[in-house]
C-alpha positions in Angstrom: 10.2 -41.2 22.3 13.6 -41.6 21.2 15.7 -38.2 21.0 17.3 -39.1 17.9 13.9 -39.7 16.2 12.7 -36.2 17.3 15.7 -34.5 16.1 15.5 -36.3 12.5 11.9 -35.5 12.1 12.7 -31.9 13.0 15.4 -32.1 10.4 13.3 -33.3 7.6 10.1 -31.4 8.4 10.8 -28.0 6.7 11.8 -29.7 3.5 8.9 -32.1 3.3 6.6 -29.0 4.2 7.7 -27.5 1.3 7.3 -30.7 -1.0 3.5 -30.7 0.3 3.1 -27.3 -0.7 4.4 -27.6 -4.3 2.3 -30.9 -4.5 -0.9 -29.0 -3.2 -0.1 -26.0 -5.7 0.4 -28.7 -8.6 -2.8 -30.3 -7.8 -4.5 -27.0 -7.5 -3.4 -25.8 -11.1 -4.3 -29.3 -12.5 -7.9 -28.6 -11.2 -7.6 -25.2 -12.6 -6.9 -26.4 -16.0 -9.8 -28.7 -15.9 -12.1 -25.4 -15.0 -10.5 -23.6 -17.8 -9.8 -25.9 -20.4 -11.9 -28.9 -19.8 -8.8 -31.1 -19.5 -5.4 -31.0 -18.1 -2.8 -30.3 -20.7 0.0 -30.6 -17.9 -0.5 -33.2 -15.1 0.1 -32.9 -11.6 3.0 -35.0 -11.9 4.6 -32.7 -14.6 3.6 -29.5 -12.8 5.3 -30.6 -9.5 8.5 -31.3 -11.2 8.4 -27.7 -13.2 7.3 -25.8 -9.8 10.1 -27.4 -8.0 12.5 -26.7 -10.5 11.6 -23.1 -11.2 11.6 -22.6 -7.3 15.1 -23.9 -6.9 16.4 -22.0 -10.0 15.3 -18.7 -9.3 15.0 -18.8 -5.5 17.7 -19.8 -3.0 16.1 -21.2 -0.1 17.7 -22.0 3.3 19.9 -24.7 3.8 17.3 -26.2 6.5 15.1 -27.3 3.8 17.8 -29.6 2.0 17.7 -32.6 4.2 13.9 -33.0 3.6 13.8 -32.3 0.3 16.5 -34.9 -0.3 14.7 -37.5 1.7 11.3 -36.8 -0.5 13.3 -37.0 -3.6 14.7 -40.5 -2.6 12.9 -42.3 0.3 9.1 -41.2 -0.8 10.0 -41.8 -4.3 11.3 -45.6 -3.4 8.2 -46.1 -1.2 6.0 -45.2 -4.2 7.8 -47.8 -6.4 7.4 -50.5 -4.1 3.7 -49.8 -3.6 3.2 -49.6 -7.2 4.2 -53.3 -7.4 0.8 -54.1 -5.8 -1.0 -52.8 -8.8 0.7 -54.5 -11.4 0.7 -58.3 -12.6 3.9 -60.3 -13.8 1.7 -61.8 -16.6 1.7 -58.2 -18.2 5.3 -58.8 -19.0 5.4 -62.5 -19.4 2.7 -62.1 -22.2 5.5 -60.3 -24.2 7.6 -63.5 -24.1 11.3 -63.6 -23.4 12.1 -62.0 -26.7 11.6 -58.6 -24.8 13.9 -59.5 -21.8 16.7 -60.5 -24.3 15.8 -57.3 -26.1 16.2 -55.1 -23.2 19.8 -56.7 -22.4 20.9 -56.2 -25.7 19.6 -52.8 -26.0 21.7 -51.8 -22.8 24.8 -53.1 -24.3 24.5 -51.5 -27.6 23.4 -48.2 -26.0 26.6 -48.2 -23.7 28.7 -49.0 -26.8 27.2 -46.2 -28.8 27.4 -43.5 -25.8 31.0 -44.4 -25.1 31.8 -44.0 -28.8 30.3 -40.8 -29.1 32.0 -39.7 -25.8 35.3 -40.7 -27.1 34.8 -39.0 -30.6 34.1 -35.5 -28.7 37.3 -36.2 -26.8 36.0 -36.9 -23.4 38.4 -38.7 -21.0 37.6 -42.5 -21.0 36.4 -42.5 -17.4 34.0 -40.0 -18.2 32.9 -41.5 -21.2 32.1 -44.6 -19.5 30.2 -42.6 -16.8 27.9 -41.0 -19.4 27.5 -44.1 -21.1 26.3 -46.2 -18.1 24.3 -43.4 -16.9 22.3 -42.9 -20.3 22.0 -46.5 -20.8 20.7 -47.7 -17.5 19.4 -45.5 -14.9 21.0 -42.0 -14.9 22.7 -40.8 -11.6 22.4 -44.1 -9.8 24.5 -46.0 -12.4 26.9 -43.0 -12.5 27.2 -43.3 -8.7 27.6 -47.1 -9.0 30.3 -47.1 -11.6 32.3 -44.2 -10.5 34.0 -46.1 -7.6 34.6 -49.0 -9.7 36.6 -47.1 -12.5 38.2 -44.7 -9.6 36.6 -41.8 -11.5 37.4 -38.2 -10.7 34.9 -36.3 -8.7 34.8 -33.6 -11.2 34.1 -36.0 -13.8 31.3 -37.7 -11.5 29.7 -34.0 -10.6 29.7 -32.8 -14.3 28.1 -36.1 -15.4 25.5 -36.1 -12.8 24.7 -32.2 -13.2 23.6 -32.6 -16.8 21.9 -35.9 -16.3 19.9 -34.6 -13.8 18.6 -31.6 -15.7 18.2 -33.7 -18.9 16.2 -36.4 -17.0 13.6 -33.8 -16.3 13.5 -32.7 -19.7 12.9 -36.0 -20.9 10.0 -36.4 -18.7 8.5 -33.4 -20.1 8.8 -34.0 -23.7 8.3 -37.8 -24.0 4.6 -37.7 -24.1 4.8 -35.9 -27.5 6.5 -39.1 -28.9 3.1 -40.9 -28.7 1.6 -38.6 -31.7 5.0 -38.2 -33.1 5.7 -41.7 -33.5 2.2 -42.8 -33.5 2.8 -45.4 -30.5 0.0 -47.1 -29.0 0.0 -47.0 -25.0 1.6 -50.3 -24.8 4.5 -49.3 -27.1 4.9 -46.1 -25.4 5.2 -47.7 -22.1 8.0 -49.9 -23.3 9.3 -46.6 -25.2 9.6 -44.9 -21.7 10.8 -47.7 -19.9 13.8 -48.1 -22.3 14.6 -44.5 -22.4 13.9 -42.6 -19.2 16.8 -42.4 -16.6 15.0 -43.3 -13.2 12.2 -45.6 -12.4 10.1 -42.9 -10.8 10.7 -40.5 -13.9 8.9 -43.3 -16.0 6.0 -43.1 -13.7 6.0 -39.3 -14.3 6.6 -39.6 -18.1 3.8 -42.3 -18.6 1.2 -41.2 -15.9 -0.6 -38.5 -18.2 -0.9 -41.1 -21.1 -2.2 -44.6 -19.6 -2.2 -46.9 -16.6 -1.1 -49.5 -19.3 1.8 -47.4 -20.1 2.9 -46.9 -16.4 2.7 -50.6 -15.6 4.6 -52.0 -18.8 6.9 -48.8 -18.5 7.7 -49.6 -15.1 8.6 -53.4 -15.7 10.6 -52.7 -18.5 12.6 -49.9 -16.7 13.0 -52.3 -13.6 14.6 -55.0 -16.0 16.8 -52.4 -17.5 17.8 -51.3 -14.0 18.6 -54.9 -13.0 21.2 -54.8 -15.8 23.4 -52.5 -13.6 24.6 -55.6 -11.7 26.1 -57.5 -14.7 27.4 -54.1 -16.2 29.4 -53.4 -12.8 30.6 -57.1 -12.7 31.9 -56.7 -16.3 33.6 -53.5 -15.7 35.3 -54.4 -12.4 36.4 -57.5 -14.2 37.9 -55.7 -17.3 39.1 -52.7 -15.1 43.1 -52.4 -15.2 43.1 -50.0 -12.2 44.3 -52.2 -9.2 42.5 -51.4 -5.9 39.2 -50.3 -7.4 36.2 -50.7 -5.1 33.2 -52.7 -6.0 29.8 -50.9 -5.0 27.8 -53.0 -2.3 25.0 -55.3 -3.4 22.5 -52.7 -2.1 23.6 -50.4 -5.0 23.4 -53.2 -7.8 20.0 -54.3 -6.5 18.3 -51.5 -4.5 15.6 -52.5 -1.9 12.8 -50.8 -3.6 13.2 -53.0 -6.5 13.1 -56.0 -4.4 10.1 -54.7 -2.8 8.3 -53.9 -6.2 9.0 -57.3 -7.4 7.8 -59.0 -4.1 4.4 -57.1 -4.3 4.3 -57.8 -8.1 4.7 -61.5 -7.1 1.9 -61.3 -4.3 -0.6 -59.5 -6.6 0.2 -62.1 -9.3 -0.8 -64.9 -7.2 -3.8 -62.8 -5.9 -2.3 -62.3 -2.2 -3.1 -58.8 -2.3 -6.9 -58.2 -1.5 -8.8 -56.5 -4.5 -10.2 -53.8 -2.2 -6.6 -52.9 -1.4 -5.2 -52.4 -4.7 -6.7 -49.0 -5.8 -6.3 -47.7 -2.4 -2.3 -48.6 -2.6 -2.4 -46.9 -6.0 -3.7 -43.9 -4.9 -1.1 -43.7 -2.1 1.5 -44.5 -4.5 0.4 -41.6 -6.7 0.4 -38.9 -4.0 3.7 -40.0 -2.7 5.1 -40.0 -6.5 4.0 -36.8 -7.1 5.6 -35.4 -3.8 8.6 -37.0 -4.7 8.6 -35.5 -8.1 8.3 -32.1 -6.2 11.1 -32.9 -4.3 13.2 -33.9 -7.3 12.3 -30.6 -8.9 13.6 -28.9 -5.9 16.8 -30.5 -6.3 17.3 -29.3 -9.7 18.8 -26.0 -10.5 18.5 -25.3 -14.3 21.4 -23.3 -14.6 23.6 -26.3 -13.6 23.3 -27.1 -17.3 25.5 -24.2 -18.3 28.2 -25.4 -15.6 28.3 -29.0 -17.1 30.3 -28.0 -20.4 29.4 -28.0 -23.8 31.2 -31.2 -24.8 29.6 -32.9 -22.0 26.3 -31.4 -22.9 26.6 -32.6 -26.6 27.7 -36.1 -25.6 24.6 -36.8 -23.3 22.2 -35.3 -25.5 23.6 -37.2 -28.6 23.8 -40.3 -26.6 20.0 -39.9 -25.3 19.0 -39.5 -29.1 20.8 -42.6 -29.9 19.0 -44.5 -27.2 15.5 -43.2 -28.5 16.7 -44.8 -32.1 17.7 -47.9 -30.5 14.5 -48.0 -28.2 12.0 -47.4 -31.4 14.0 -49.8 -33.5 13.7 -52.6 -30.8 10.0 -51.8 -30.6 9.5 -52.3 -34.5 11.7 -55.3 -34.4 9.6 -57.2 -31.6 6.5 -56.1 -33.3 4.9 -54.7 -29.9 1.7 -53.3 -30.6 
């Protein structure tokens, strides 16, 4: 066996075992809820995030866990998203017509404009305002990381932007299901709403998993279309950037492999190339991997980092997110999505 493979496995194992333990505890608590209350008020997806975050915030675990936790939060997450494509048919989004596609593109542009304006109003530097605007409007930390080299952003600005959006992303996943009753949304409307507002693709799954499978499917599709807007946005920023010598991110950052994998499996499913008996099994595997990745995501978020992000940054990110909520709800009403 390759020695490097053995070394890498040993390096990842402690963190992955920790993720498995948090995942198992999440399933156990969800089952306990069923026994005590007859229903699960908090799904295992949400419990995994909460437990992981609490563990990270109040217990400083050894550095040997970091590699496995980071692997779980990224790779397991991406594999789960790819597998989810096998249970989604392209007809689900095509039935909504091209207006939704154009609406998502327009929403991203409008949300970036509004968020950037809020940032500048609060006196944030131009580059930080751009980072927060793109992160809020497209895909959170991934967008911030992709935009940063294009505008030659300061490392402290990037760290502050990511610190708060990472924590706020978890908060959004936890509170978003409340919008179903608060805004009287159907499961389809809620899926679109989640896809338009949640920062990361896997977080959409977490935010919609406790509501409906329909919400999961449509939310993931809408979110993927929103993520694909990162390419055009990066291109426009690089074209209008006055900073000479600014770097352009690689194609893999603009179009991640897991999005391509999701779309390929979705196409195969749409043309009935995925056997019917395999769809449920693939969905179950994707579900377990998603919960493990949510545990890893929680284990990577220290709630105390909110305080270190700074008051103005916190205010801008929260107000930008609220603006995105309003714009998203307006789009759903405008397109008469039922």
